[in-house]
C-alpha atoms as a printed R data frame, in Angstrom:
   type eleno elety resid chain resno       x      y      z
1  ATOM     1    CA   MET     A     1 115.566 74.109 72.854
2  ATOM     2    CA   VAL     A     2 114.137 74.961 69.762
3  ATOM     3    CA   HIS     A     3 117.307 74.252 67.896
4  ATOM     4    CA   ASP     A     4 117.745 77.952 66.118
5  ATOM     5    CA   LEU     A     5 120.592 79.092 66.534
6  ATOM     6    CA   PRO     A     6 120.812 82.284 64.481
7  ATOM     7    CA   ASN     A     7 117.814 83.689 66.473
8  ATOM     8    CA   ALA     A     8 119.686 82.519 70.385
9  ATOM     9    CA   GLU     A     9 123.276 84.120 68.518
10 ATOM    10    CA   GLU     A    10 120.847 87.765 68.191
11 ATOM    11    CA   HIS     A    11 119.844 86.895 71.819
12 ATOM    12    CA   LEU     A    12 123.086 86.901 72.810
13 ATOM    13    CA   ALA     A    13 124.202 89.619 71.110
14 ATOM    14    CA   ALA     A    14 121.099 91.495 72.349
15 ATOM    15    CA   LEU     A    15 122.300 90.319 76.036
16 ATOM    16    CA   GLN     A    16 126.000 91.470 75.268
17 ATOM    17    CA   ARG     A    17 124.669 94.791 74.947
18 ATOM    18    CA   ILE     A    18 121.934 95.186 77.485
19 ATOM    19    CA   CYS     A    19 123.971 93.608 80.371
20 ATOM    20    CA   LEU     A    20 126.471 96.195 81.650
21 ATOM    21    CA   ILE     A    21 128.052 94.195 84.477
22 ATOM    22    CA   PRO     A    22 128.200 90.033 83.815
23 ATOM    23    CA   CYS     A    23 124.346 88.630 84.043
24 ATOM    24    CA   GLU     A    24 123.007 84.950 84.566
25 ATOM    25    CA   GLU     A    25 121.049 85.608 81.334
26 ATOM    26    CA   HIS     A    26 124.062 86.053 79.378
27 ATOM    27    CA   ALA     A    27 126.042 83.399 80.683
28 ATOM    28    CA   ASP     A    28 123.310 80.841 80.108
29 ATOM    29    CA   LEU     A    29 122.732 81.492 76.791
30 ATOM    30    CA   ALA     A    30 126.187 81.092 75.938
31 ATOM    31    CA   ARG     A    31 126.665 77.911 77.877
32 ATOM    32    CA   ALA     A    32 123.726 76.981 75.816
33 ATOM    33    CA   ILE     A    33 125.387 77.364 72.722
34 ATOM    34    CA   ALA     A    34 128.489 76.463 72.966
35 ATOM    35    CA   ALA     A    35 127.130 73.141 74.031
36 ATOM    36    CA   TYR     A    36 124.769 73.131 71.013
37 ATOM    37    CA   ARG     A    37 127.980 73.771 68.494
38 ATOM    38    CA   ARG     A    38 129.844 71.045 70.519
39 ATOM    39    CA   ASP     A    39 127.732 68.867 70.050
40 ATOM    40    CA   GLY     A    40 127.815 69.182 66.394
41 ATOM    41    CA   ARG     A    41 124.407 70.976 65.480
42 ATOM    42    CA   ARG     A    42 125.083 74.164 63.491
């Protein structure tokens, strides 16, 4: 939402460490990052 890919990727990595089971927040953020990249925004 704020077009801050590096910070979003840091948050995703933190969620990967924190979530011992699949969590909705991780899935949502991973989808948002993929969509951001797919739309050509790097």
